[in-house]
C-alpha positions, -999 to 999 in steps of 0.1 A, spaced: 0 0 0 13 34 -9 1 70 0 13 98 -21 9 135 -15 19 162 -42 18 199 -40 29 223 -66 48 255 -57 24 280 -73 36 313 -88 26 341 -63 -4 362 -68 -10 398 -56 -47 392 -54 -53 358 -38 -36 330 -18 -41 297 -38 -33 262 -25 -36 229 -45 -25 194 -39 -33 158 -50 -33 126 -32 -31 90 -43 -41 59 -24 -24 30 -42 -27 -8 -37 -7 -37 -52 -21 -72 -46 -3 -102 -59 -25 -126 -79 2 -151 -85 38 -153 -95 35 -131 -126 5 -108 -121 -4 -80 -96 -38 -63 -92 -34 -25 -90 -58 0 -77 -56 37 -72 -80 63 -56 -70 99 -64 -82 129 -45 -76 166 -53 -80 197 -31 -79 235 -39 -85 266 -19 -84 302 -25 -84 331 -1 -89 367 -12 -103 401 -3 -127 422 -23 -126 460 -29 -143 467 4 -120 446 25 -143 416 29 -123 384 32 -134 351 14 -122 316 18 -133 290 -6 -121 253 -9 -131 221 -26 -121 185 -23 -128 160 -51 -126 124 -60 -107 117 -92 -110 88 -116 -106 55 -98 -79 33 -115 -80 -5 -117 -55 -26 -137 -30 -54 -139 8 -55 -139 21 -86 -157 57 -96 -153 82 -125 -153 111 -127 -129 135 -139 -157 125 -112 -181 134 -74 -181 98 -64 -191 65 -57 -174 31 -48 -188 7 -23 -173 -29 -27 -185 -58 -7 -168 -87 16 -168 -95 50 -152 -133 49 -145 -152 81 -150 -158 89 -113 -145 126 -113 -170 154 -115 -167 181 -141 -184 206 -118 -157 205 -91 -128 230 -95 -105 208 -75 -106 183 -104 -95 209 -129 -67 219 -106 -56 183 -101 -56 179 -139 -32 207 -143 -9 192 -116 -8 158 -130 -11 166 -167 22 150 -178 23 120 -154 -14 109 -147 -39 132 -163 -64 103 -165 -67 105 -127 -85 139 -130 -100 141 -166 -138 143 -160 -162 126 -183 -137 101 -198 -132 64 -196 -95 60 -201 -76 28 -212 -39 25 -207 -14 -1 -220 22 4 -214 53 -17 -216 82 -12 -191 118 -23 -197 137 -23 -165 170 -36 -152 190 -35 -120 227 -43 -123 249 -58 -96 266 -25 -93 234 -9 -80 227 8 -113 190 8 -118 170 20 -150 136 18 -165 119 29 -197 81 28 -203 59 37 -232 25 30 -245 -8 45 -257 -36 60 -237 -72 60 -252 -97 85 -238 -134 76 -246 -159 104 -241 -188 97 -216 -218 115 -205 -227 146 -225 -192 150 -240 -190 151 -278 -153 153 -282 -148 118 -296 -119 96 -287 -85 112 -277 -52 93 -281 -20 101 -262 14 84 -263 30 82 -229 68 77 -225 94 82 -199 124 68 -182 146 71 -151 181 60 -141 198 59 -108 214 38 -81 196 16 -56 207 -4 -26 186 -26 -2 180 5 19 180 35 -4 177 48 -40 183 79 -59 170 86 -94 167 112 -122 141 109 -148 121 124 -177 85 118 -186 65 129 -216 30 129 -232 23 132 -269 -12 143 -278 -18 127 -311 -53 137 -319 -53 174 -312 -51 192 -345 -54 226 -330 -18 223 -316 8 233 -341 34 207 -346 52 181 -324 65 208 -300 30 219 -291 16 185 -290 41 172 -265 45 179 -227 75 170 -206 88 172 -170 120 161 -153 119 142 -119 144 139 -91 135 113 -66 149 93 -36 137 68 -11 148 51 21 139 19 38 130 -15 25 105 -38 42 80 -31 58 82 7 55 96 28 27 95 66 25 103 87 -5 104 122 -19 102 134 -56 105 167 -71 90 173 -106 101 202 -127 79 214 -157 97 218 -190 69 235 -209 63 273 -206 25 268 -201 31 249 -169 62 267 -157 43 299 -157 17 283 -134 41 266 -110 79 262 -103 79 226 -92 58 199 -77 69 184 -43 58 148 -37 60 128 -6 51 90 -4 50 63 22 48 26 14 38 -4 36 54 -34 19 40 -68 30 62 -99 30 
C-alpha cells in the first residue's frame, strides 16, 4: 500500500492565496507469481483566499474524488519487461474546480486521474534492469485512449506516454533522475510536435525496504505553459510493503 501527497509551488499572486494538492491511495495485490492487481484512488484539493474591494475576506475550498484506476501488472522474474494494463473509471466530477486543478498538476504523469467525463484505457510496456553495481534504470511507453462519456461530444483522444529514469539503488535507499513525456496525437489545434508534447523532469529518492519505505520526488515542468503556473511539484510518499 502506498500513500502519495503532491503539492505544486504556485506562482505568487497579488490578489489571492491559492493552494492545490493531489493525493493518491495505491494498492498492489499479488494474484500469482506473474500478475499483480493494481488499484488507485486519487483525490484533489484546492483553496483560494482573497479580499474584495471593500476589504471583505473570502475563503473557498473544494475536495474532489478523481477517476478511480483498476488494472494489472504482468511480469516475469526472468524477463526485463513488465506490462501495465488498466482503466480509469469516470468517477471525477466536471463541476468541481478541484478536479480541474488536479488535472493541471498531473497533466504529464497521470492526467487520467482527474480528466472528467472520460473512460481511459492505458497499455504500457516497461523495460527495467537492476545491475549488480546498483545501477537501476527503467523505460516505459504506450498508448492511452480517452473515450468520451456522458454529454461530451469530443470523440476519442489518443495520447502516447513515454518516460524513463536512471539511478542507483541499494537494499535501503535509492536515488533517481528521470524524464516523462506525453504526446497528444489527436489534437489538430496544436501546431506541430513541440506543441503536442509535454515534458517534465523528476528527481527522486527513497529510504527503507520492508516493511516501510519513505520517498520524496521533485517534478520540474519543462513547458512554458506549466512553468508559468508553478515552479515545481513536491511529492512525498509512504509505502507499507508486506512480506
